[in-house]
C-alpha positions, 0 to 999 in steps of 0.5 A: 500500500502507498501513503496517502498523497503519494503516487502508485508505483508501476512496478508492473515493466519490472515483473514483465521483464523478470519473467521473458529474462526467466523466460529466455534462460529456460532456452525458450525460443524467440517466438515464444517469448515474443507471444508471452510477452505481447499476452503479459501487455495485452492482460496489463492492459486490459486491467489497467483499463478496467481500473481506469472504469472503475474511478 
């Protein structure tokens, strides 16, 4: 939780980067990593859009 008056931290870029790096280290090929990254970004966009409708 953030303190009142402080902007929320955006940690999702770090999470996506970490997942993509782990996939590369596990030997996933470029096509699989690209598909994973796009899927994660779309999921984040949907969650962000759904959260924006609440405000």
